[in-house]
C-alpha positions in Angstrom: -26.7 0.4 4.9 -23.8 0.3 2.4 -20.8 -1.7 3.4 -17.7 0.4 3.9 -15.1 -0.7 1.2 -12.0 -2.2 2.8 -8.7 -2.8 1.1 -6.5 -5.7 2.2 -3.1 -5.1 0.5 -0.4 -7.8 0.5 3.2 -6.7 0.1 5.2 -9.9 -0.7 8.5 -8.0 -0.6 11.3 -10.3 -1.8 9.3 -13.5 -1.6 7.4 -15.8 -4.0 8.9 -16.0 -7.4 6.7 -16.9 -10.4 6.3 -20.7 -9.6 5.8 -20.1 -5.8 3.3 -17.2 -6.6 1.3 -19.5 -8.8 1.1 -22.2 -6.1 0.1 -19.6 -3.6 -2.7 -18.3 -5.8 -3.9 -21.8 -6.7 -4.6 -22.4 -3.1 -5.8 -18.9 -2.2 -8.3 -18.8 -5.0 -9.6 -22.3 -4.1 -10.4 -21.2 -0.5 -11.7 -17.6 -1.1 -14.5 -16.0 -2.9 -15.2 -12.3 -3.7 -17.0 -10.5 -0.9 -19.0 -7.2 -1.2 -17.0 -4.3 0.2 -13.6 -6.1 0.2 -10.8 -5.5 -2.3 -7.7 -7.6 -2.3 -4.4 -6.0 -3.5 -1.3 -8.0 -4.3 2.2 -6.5 -4.7 4.4 -9.4 -5.8 8.1 -9.1 -6.9 8.5 -7.7 -10.4 9.5 -11.1 -11.8 6.1 -12.5 -10.6 3.9 -9.7 -11.8 2.8 -11.3 -15.1 2.2 -14.7 -13.4 0.1 -13.2 -10.7 -1.9 -11.0 -13.1 -2.7 -14.0 -15.3 -3.7 -16.2 -12.3 -6.2 -13.7 -10.9 -7.7 -12.5 -14.2 -11.1 -14.0 -13.4 -11.3 -12.3 -10.0 -12.6 -8.8 -10.3 -12.1 -8.2 -6.5 -8.3 -8.5 -6.9 -5.9 -5.7 -7.9 -2.3 -6.4 -8.8 0.5 -3.9 -8.3 4.2 -3.4 -8.6 6.4 -2.9 -5.6 8.4 -0.1 -7.1 8.8 1.9 -10.4 11.0 4.6 -11.8 9.4 7.9 -12.8 11.0 7.9 -16.2 9.2 6.0 -19.0 12.5 4.5 -20.3 16.3 5.2 -20.2 19.6 4.1 -18.9 18.5 3.2 -15.4 20.0 -0.3 -14.8 17.9 -2.5 -12.5 14.9 -0.2 -12.5 11.4 -1.0 -14.0 9.3 1.5 -15.8 5.5 2.2 -15.6 4.9 0.9 -19.2 6.8 -2.3 -18.2 4.7 -3.1 -15.2 1.5 -2.2 -17.0 2.4 -4.6 -19.8 2.8 -7.2 -17.0 -0.7 -6.6 -15.8 -0.2 -4.1 -12.9 -2.9 -1.5 -12.3 -1.4 -0.2 -9.0 2.0 0.6 -7.6 3.5 0.7 -4.1 5.4 4.0 -3.6 7.6 5.1 -0.8 7.6 2.0 1.4 9.7 2.5 4.4 12.2 -0.1 3.2 12.6 1.9 0.0 13.1 5.1 2.0 15.4 3.7 4.8 17.3 0.9 3.1 17.7 2.4 -0.4 17.7 6.2 0.4 14.6 7.1 -1.4 13.8 10.7 -0.7 10.4 12.5 -0.1 10.8 14.2 -3.5 11.5 11.0 -5.3 8.4 9.5 -3.7 6.4 12.4 -5.0 7.8 12.1 -8.5 7.0 8.4 -8.6 3.5 9.2 -7.4 2.8 11.8 -10.0 4.3 9.6 -12.8 2.0 6.7 -11.7 -1.1 8.9 -11.8 -0.1 10.3 -15.2 0.2 6.7 -16.5 -3.2 5.8 -15.2 -2.0 3.6 -12.3 -3.2 3.8 -8.7 -0.3 4.7 -6.3 -0.4 3.3 -2.8 1.9 5.9 -1.1 3.5 5.1 2.3 4.3 7.5 5.0 5.4 6.9 8.6 7.9 7.7 11.4 10.7 5.8 13.0 10.8 4.8 16.7 13.3 7.6 17.5 11.1 10.1 15.7 8.0 8.9 17.6 9.7 8.8 21.0 11.1 12.3 20.2 7.5 13.6 19.7 8.2 14.2 16.0 5.5 12.0 14.4 3.4 14.9 13.2 6.4 16.8 11.8 7.6 13.7 9.9 4.2 13.0 8.4 3.9 16.6 7.3 7.4 16.6 5.8 6.6 13.5 3.8 3.3 14.8 2.6 4.6 18.3 1.5 6.2 17.3 -1.8 3.2 15.1 -2.6 0.9 18.1 -2.1 3.1 20.1 -4.4 3.2 17.6 -7.3 -0.2 16.0 -7.1 -3.2 18.2 -8.2 -6.1 18.5 -5.7 -8.5 16.7 -8.1 -6.1 13.8 -8.5 -5.9 12.8 -4.8 -9.1 10.7 -5.2 -7.1 8.4 -7.5 -4.5 7.5 -5.0 -4.3 5.6 -1.7 -2.2 6.4 1.3 -0.8 3.9 3.8 0.4 5.0 7.3 3.1 2.5 8.2 5.0 3.4 11.4 8.5 2.1 10.8 8.8 1.0 14.4 5.9 -1.4 13.9 7.1 -3.1 10.6 8.2 -6.7 11.2 8.8 -6.0 14.9 5.6 -7.5 16.3 4.8 -4.1 17.8 1.6 -2.5 16.4 0.2 0.9 16.8 -3.0 0.9 18.8 -6.2 1.6 16.9 -6.2 5.0 18.6 -2.6 5.7 17.5 -3.4 4.8 14.0 -6.7 6.7 13.9 -4.9 9.9 15.2 -2.4 9.8 12.4 -5.0 9.0 9.8 -7.0 12.1 10.9 -3.8 14.2 10.7 -3.3 13.0 7.1 -6.9 13.8 6.1 -6.8 17.2 7.8 -3.5 18.1 6.1 -4.7 17.1 2.7 -8.2 18.7 3.1 -6.6 22.0 4.0 -5.1 22.1 0.5 -8.5 21.9 -1.2 -8.6 18.2 -1.9 -12.3 17.4 -2.5 -12.3 13.6 -2.1 -12.1 11.5 1.1 -8.7 9.9 0.7 -8.5 6.2 1.4 -5.9 5.5 4.1 -4.6 2.1 5.1 -2.6 1.0 8.2 0.5 -1.1 7.9 2.8 -2.5 10.6 2.7 -6.1 12.1 -0.9 -6.6 11.1 -2.2 -10.1 11.8 -5.5 -11.9 12.3 -5.4 -11.1 16.0 -5.3 -7.4 15.7 -7.0 -6.6 12.3 -10.6 -6.6 13.6 -9.8 -3.9 16.2 -7.9 -1.8 13.7 -10.6 -2.0 11.1 -13.3 -1.2 13.6 -12.0 2.3 13.5 -13.8 4.3 10.8 -10.7 6.3 10.1 -9.0 3.2 8.7 -9.9 2.0 5.1 -7.9 -1.1 5.2 -4.5 -2.7 6.0 -1.1 -3.1 4.2 0.4 -6.4 5.3 3.9 -7.9 4.8 4.9 -11.1 6.5 1.4 -12.3 7.3 0.5 -12.2 3.6 2.9 -14.8 2.1 1.0 -17.9 3.3 -2.2 -18.5 1.4 -4.1 -20.0 4.3 -3.0 -17.3 6.7 -3.8 -14.6 4.3 -7.2 -16.1 3.6 -7.9 -16.1 7.3 -6.8 -12.5 7.7 -8.9 -11.1 4.8 -12.0 -13.0 6.0 -11.9 -10.8 9.1 -13.3 -7.3 9.4 
């Protein structure tokens, strides 16, 4: 029986500059080996992209991505990074619409969709994040929020292109709080996402990850659910030994 491919995605956020990233990977590569059915994705800060890409060049199981991009290829956008820039640094994927981009920096649903479409047009794989806040969940608005976030994506991304992107369900109330959606909670939202996308004629089975206080203690139960294709991890991914332990579990 074929092994279900699982993605373990590490979002380093504003941690691990080039020197620290190299030390991390020296240790991580020493204690891990490629495994069938397991893909490791790293999203380092922009300044560490080139160093990380070079360090993992000999590991075909590792994908390197940018944490953010602008949808324009160039221009007067101080502080932004373009798709050609991150590609030159070695990125083949990009994280789009993370809750911190949405809630701390005011990124809108339409901007997320524009970035997603631009990444696909440039040949990168977008990892697109959706998820509700605690107030929205307690108010019974989880479904409405997910549908609102998906709507502009469905308008801008052609049905045949959905097979080239990955979605991450990351409930905002579970990020960095120690609270985690139960496997049933996560599976229900993953089913909602797949159903919503399938209704628009998308032919492929979309890969959907779960993110939110994922750790070695809860990842086996989460990944036991067939609706989950992997995990998106923040704080638990910045220590090489801890990350090696987590990705060794399934």
